[in-house]
C-alpha positions as CSV (number, residue, x, y, z in Angstrom):
1,M,21.4,-75.5,27.9
2,E,21.1,-71.7,28.1
3,I,21.8,-69.9,24.9
4,I,23.8,-66.7,25.4
5,V,23.1,-64.0,22.9
6,V,25.9,-61.5,22.4
7,Q,24.6,-58.0,21.9
8,T,26.9,-55.3,20.5
9,Y,26.5,-51.5,20.2
10,R,26.2,-52.1,16.5
11,D,23.3,-54.5,17.1
12,A,21.6,-51.7,19.0
13,G,21.9,-49.5,16.0
14,V,25.1,-47.5,16.6
15,D,27.8,-47.9,14.0
16,I,31.0,-46.5,15.6
17,A,33.1,-47.4,12.5
18,A,30.8,-45.3,10.3
19,G,31.0,-42.4,12.7
20,E,34.8,-42.6,12.7
21,K,34.9,-42.6,8.9
22,L,32.6,-39.5,8.8
23,V,34.9,-37.7,11.4
24,Q,37.9,-38.4,9.2
25,H,36.1,-36.9,6.3
26,I,35.1,-33.9,8.4
27,K,38.7,-33.4,9.5
28,E,40.0,-33.2,6.0
29,S,37.2,-30.9,4.8
30,A,37.3,-28.6,7.9
31,R,41.0,-28.1,7.5
32,T,40.3,-26.1,4.3
33,T,38.5,-23.5,6.4
34,F,41.2,-23.0,9.1
35,S,42.6,-19.6,9.8
36,K,45.8,-18.8,11.6
37,G,44.0,-18.7,14.9
38,V,43.1,-22.4,14.8
39,L,45.7,-24.2,17.0
40,R,44.7,-27.8,16.6
41,G,42.8,-29.9,14.1
42,I,39.5,-31.7,14.8
43,G,39.6,-34.8,16.9
44,L,40.6,-33.7,20.4
45,F,38.1,-33.3,23.2
46,G,38.0,-29.5,22.7
47,A,38.7,-27.0,20.0
48,F,41.6,-24.5,20.3
49,F,41.6,-21.0,19.0
50,D,44.3,-18.4,19.7
51,A,42.8,-15.6,21.8
52,R,45.4,-13.0,20.9
53,F,43.6,-10.5,18.6
54,K,46.1,-8.3,16.9
55,G,44.8,-4.9,16.0
56,Y,42.2,-4.9,18.7
57,D,42.5,-2.6,21.7
58,H,39.5,-4.1,23.6
59,P,38.3,-7.3,21.8
60,V,34.8,-8.5,22.7
61,L,33.7,-12.0,21.8
62,V,30.2,-12.3,20.3
63,S,28.4,-15.7,20.1
64,S,25.2,-17.1,18.9
65,V,23.5,-20.5,18.5
66,D,20.8,-21.6,16.2
67,G,19.2,-24.4,14.2
68,V,17.6,-24.9,10.8
69,G,14.1,-25.8,12.1
70,T,11.5,-27.6,10.0
71,K,13.1,-26.5,6.8
72,L,15.0,-29.8,7.3
73,K,11.7,-31.6,6.5
74,V,11.8,-30.2,3.0
75,A,15.4,-31.4,2.7
76,F,14.3,-34.9,3.7
77,M,11.4,-34.9,1.2
78,M,13.7,-33.7,-1.6
79,D,16.6,-36.0,-0.4
80,S,18.7,-32.9,-0.9
81,H,21.1,-32.1,1.9
82,G,23.8,-29.8,0.4
83,T,22.2,-26.4,1.3
84,V,20.9,-26.8,4.9
85,G,24.5,-26.7,6.2
86,Q,25.0,-23.3,4.4
87,D,21.7,-22.1,5.9
88,L,22.9,-22.8,9.4
89,V,26.3,-21.2,9.1
90,N,24.9,-18.1,7.3
91,H,22.1,-17.6,9.8
92,C,24.6,-17.7,12.7
93,V,27.0,-15.4,10.9
94,N,24.3,-12.9,10.3
95,D,23.3,-12.9,14.0
96,I,26.7,-11.8,15.1
97,A,27.5,-9.6,12.1
98,V,24.6,-7.3,12.8
99,C,26.3,-6.6,16.2
100,G,29.5,-5.5,14.3
101,A,31.4,-8.8,14.8
102,V,33.4,-10.7,12.3
103,P,33.1,-14.5,12.6
104,L,36.1,-16.5,14.0
105,F,34.9,-20.1,14.2
106,F,31.8,-22.3,13.9
107,M,30.9,-25.5,15.6
108,D,28.1,-27.9,14.6
109,Y,25.9,-30.6,16.2
110,F,24.6,-33.3,13.8
111,A,22.2,-35.8,15.3
112,T,20.5,-38.7,13.6
113,G,18.9,-42.1,14.3
114,K,21.2,-44.1,11.9
115,L,24.2,-42.4,10.4
116,K,23.9,-42.2,6.6
117,P,27.3,-41.1,5.4
118,G,26.0,-39.6,2.1
119,A,23.6,-37.2,3.7
120,A,26.0,-36.3,6.5
121,V,28.8,-35.6,4.0
122,D,26.5,-33.3,2.0
123,V,25.5,-31.4,5.1
124,V,29.2,-31.0,6.2
125,G,30.0,-29.9,2.7
126,G,27.5,-27.1,3.2
127,F,29.1,-26.1,6.4
128,V,32.5,-26.0,4.7
129,K,31.3,-24.0,1.7
130,A,29.6,-21.3,3.9
131,C,32.5,-21.1,6.3
132,R,34.9,-20.5,3.4
133,E,32.6,-17.8,2.0
134,N,32.4,-16.1,5.4
135,D,36.1,-16.5,6.3
136,C,35.2,-18.6,9.3
137,A,36.9,-21.7,10.6
138,L,34.9,-24.9,11.0
139,I,36.8,-25.8,14.2
140,G,34.8,-28.8,15.6
141,G,31.5,-30.3,16.4
142,E,29.6,-33.4,17.5
143,T,28.0,-36.2,15.5
144,A,25.4,-38.2,17.5
145,E,23.8,-41.5,16.4
146,M,20.7,-42.2,18.5
147,P,18.6,-45.2,17.3
148,G,14.9,-44.9,18.0
149,F,15.0,-41.2,18.7
150,Y,14.7,-39.9,15.1
151,R,12.6,-41.1,12.2
152,E,14.4,-43.1,9.5
153,N,16.6,-40.9,7.2
154,E,16.0,-37.8,9.4
155,Y,18.5,-35.7,11.4
156,D,18.7,-32.5,13.3
157,L,21.3,-29.7,13.1
158,A,22.4,-27.0,15.5
159,G,25.4,-24.6,15.3
160,T,27.3,-22.2,17.4
161,I,29.4,-19.3,16.2
162,V,31.9,-17.1,17.9
163,G,33.1,-13.8,16.5
164,V,35.0,-10.7,17.7
165,V,34.4,-7.0,17.7
166,E,36.2,-4.0,19.0
167,K,34.3,-2.8,22.0
168,R,33.9,0.8,20.7
169,D,32.6,-0.6,17.4
170,I,29.7,-2.7,18.9
171,I,26.5,-2.0,17.0
172,D,23.6,-2.2,19.5
173,G,21.1,0.4,18.4
174,S,22.0,2.9,21.1
175,K,22.4,5.7,18.6
176,V,19.0,5.2,16.9
177,L,16.9,8.3,16.7
178,P,13.3,9.1,15.5
179,G,13.4,9.8,11.8
180,D,16.2,7.3,11.0
181,A,15.7,5.5,7.7
182,L,14.9,1.8,7.5
183,I,17.0,0.5,4.6
184,A,16.2,-3.1,3.5
185,L,18.2,-5.7,1.7
186,P,16.3,-8.5,0.0
187,S,16.0,-12.1,1.3
188,T,16.5,-15.1,-1.0
189,G,13.2,-16.7,0.1
190,L,11.9,-17.9,3.5
191,H,15.5,-18.2,4.8
192,T,15.1,-20.5,7.9
193,N,11.8,-19.3,9.4
194,G,8.1,-20.0,8.9
195,Y,8.4,-23.5,7.5
196,S,5.9,-25.1,9.8
197,L,3.2,-22.8,8.4
198,A,4.5,-23.0,4.8
199,R,4.6,-26.8,4.8
200,R,1.1,-27.0,6.3
201,V,-0.3,-24.8,3.6
202,L,1.6,-25.8,0.5
203,F,1.9,-29.6,1.0
204,E,-1.9,-29.9,1.4
205,R,-2.2,-29.1,-2.3
206,H,1.2,-29.8,-3.9
207,E,3.9,-32.4,-4.0
208,V,7.5,-31.3,-3.3
209,D,8.5,-32.0,-6.9
210,D,5.6,-30.0,-8.4
211,F,6.7,-27.2,-10.8
212,I,4.9,-24.1,-9.7
213,D,4.4,-21.5,-12.5
214,E,4.3,-18.6,-10.1
215,L,7.7,-19.6,-8.7
216,D,9.2,-20.7,-12.1
217,A,10.7,-23.6,-10.1
218,R,9.9,-26.8,-8.4
219,L,8.3,-26.2,-5.0
220,G,11.0,-28.0,-3.1
221,D,13.8,-26.1,-4.8
222,A,12.1,-22.7,-4.0
223,L,11.7,-23.7,-0.4
224,L,15.3,-24.9,-0.1
225,A,16.7,-21.6,-1.4
226,V,19.8,-20.8,0.7
227,H,19.5,-18.4,3.6
228,R,22.0,-15.9,2.4
229,S,24.9,-14.3,4.3
230,Y,24.8,-10.5,4.8
231,L,28.3,-10.3,6.2
232,R,29.9,-8.5,3.2
233,A,27.1,-6.0,3.0
234,I,27.3,-5.3,6.7
235,R,31.0,-4.8,6.6
236,T,30.6,-2.4,3.6
237,V,28.7,0.2,5.6
238,S,29.2,-0.7,9.3
239,N,31.9,2.0,9.8
240,H,29.8,4.8,8.4
241,P,29.0,7.3,11.3
242,G,25.4,7.5,10.2
243,L,24.8,3.8,10.5
244,H,23.0,3.2,13.8
245,A,21.9,-0.4,13.8
246,F,21.2,-3.6,11.8
247,S,18.4,-6.1,12.1
248,H,18.6,-9.7,10.9
249,V,15.0,-10.6,10.0
250,T,14.3,-14.1,11.3
251,G,11.5,-15.6,13.5
252,G,9.1,-12.9,14.6
253,G,9.1,-11.0,11.3
254,L,10.4,-7.6,10.2
255,V,8.9,-5.5,12.9
256,G,9.6,-8.0,15.7
257,N,13.2,-8.3,14.9
258,T,13.9,-4.7,14.1
259,S,12.3,-3.6,17.3
260,R,15.1,-5.3,19.2
261,V,17.5,-2.6,18.2
262,L,15.2,0.4,18.4
263,H,15.0,0.5,22.2
264,G,11.3,1.3,22.5
265,L,11.0,3.4,19.4
266,P,8.5,2.1,16.8
267,A,9.4,0.8,13.3
268,K,7.1,2.7,10.9
269,V,7.1,0.3,7.9
270,D,5.5,1.1,4.6
271,W,4.4,-2.4,3.7
272,Q,3.5,-1.3,0.1
273,S,7.1,0.0,-0.6
274,W,8.4,-3.3,-2.1
275,E,7.2,-6.2,-4.1
276,R,7.1,-9.5,-2.1
277,P,8.7,-12.5,-3.7
278,P,6.1,-14.9,-5.2
279,I,6.6,-17.6,-2.6
280,F,4.9,-15.4,0.0
281,A,1.9,-14.6,-2.2
282,L,1.5,-18.3,-2.9
283,I,1.5,-19.2,0.8
284,Q,-0.9,-16.4,1.7
285,K,-3.3,-17.2,-1.1
286,E,-3.4,-21.0,-0.8
287,G,-3.6,-20.9,3.0
288,N,-5.8,-17.9,3.3
289,V,-3.3,-16.7,5.9
290,P,-4.2,-13.4,7.6
291,E,-1.9,-10.5,6.8
292,D,-0.9,-10.1,10.5
293,D,0.2,-13.7,10.6
294,M,2.2,-13.2,7.4
295,R,4.1,-10.3,8.9
296,R,4.8,-12.0,12.2
297,T,5.9,-15.3,10.6
298,F,7.9,-14.5,7.5
299,N,10.5,-12.1,6.3
300,L,8.3,-11.2,3.3
301,G,11.4,-10.6,1.1
302,V,13.4,-8.5,3.6
303,G,16.3,-10.3,5.2
304,L,18.3,-7.5,6.7
305,V,17.4,-3.9,7.8
306,A,20.0,-1.2,8.2
307,V,18.9,1.7,10.4
308,A,20.6,4.9,9.4
309,S,20.3,8.6,9.9
310,K,18.2,10.3,7.3
311,K,21.2,12.4,6.2
312,S,23.3,9.3,5.7
313,A,20.8,7.1,4.0
314,D,21.6,8.1,0.4
315,T,25.3,7.6,0.9
316,I,24.8,4.2,2.5
317,I,22.4,3.1,-0.2
318,R,25.0,4.1,-2.9
319,K,27.8,2.1,-1.1
320,L,25.6,-0.9,-0.9
321,R,24.7,-0.7,-4.6
322,R,28.4,-0.4,-5.5
323,A,28.9,-3.6,-3.5
324,G,26.4,-5.4,-5.7
325,E,23.4,-5.1,-3.3
326,K,19.9,-4.0,-4.1
327,P,18.8,-1.8,-1.1
328,F,15.5,-0.1,-0.8
329,V,13.9,2.2,1.8
330,I,10.9,0.6,3.6
331,G,10.1,3.2,6.2
332,E,11.5,5.1,9.2
333,V,11.9,5.0,13.0
334,G,9.0,6.7,14.6
335,K,8.7,8.8,17.7
336,R,8.0,7.1,21.0
337,G,4.3,6.4,21.4
338,S,3.6,6.7,17.6
339,R,1.9,3.9,15.8
340,T,3.4,1.7,13.0
341,K,2.0,1.9,9.5
342,S,-0.4,-0.8,8.4
């Protein structure tokens, strides 16, 4: 007699009921981020946002997509998932804010081998927290359970953001001139870049729970410091006529990212003009990492650069300080063909 074995989707490792329960939680949490432009709640096949932009003469949509990268490995090691969602939202917000846009809505992609509601709820909680702080609606997303594709207790994240800017207010670096000042705002750590090198160096000698005197913190906590949002700072000075560009310092480092808005002009950075946070000194010392690699890989304590006319620099710095920021000048825009400082 032939024995017939019944195989279900759950037997294959996909728990539809757990996924539905998570979606229900997401619906309730996401609703707290909704703005007037959100037309429907989460659960349909697409997300709806009203495209009538009152107060705009010529609205332009600005979008960006990104992930958290191997910083997630630190979250797995720490079994701490509440901050990586914030990292993702803030990173995406910064990428469109430097173009002059304000965020409208954010959508996420959460993929894992086996859905663990606890970790997923924490990640979504980070999305919600950051969306509230950035006045951005968490309007939808996708949760994928793919057995055998990811290691146990691991997941991946990606996010897409859409914002709007008045066409005449787009900030694209077209007004940048030689002699413009490079005004920096500090980062809160590595943000979301350079973790493959940082993990290779630091975890050869340390455990994630080790307290590091130089950092005055556990190593894992220092590495999970939230990638901050610069939206408020950008909005504080973006309308100043002397403000010519912003650079969000991510993969590629300070010069690599700032060059994207200088249109062929060099960034003349004085690398001794600020004190780097201890985490970068620790990585360089323990990994014997060449200085050039440090500059190309990490933000080195500078998360945002504002490019402003020399005449306007002092006023912009004062405005930023009144807004609670700690700006400092790190150099200037050079003439075409001139060399950057070493």
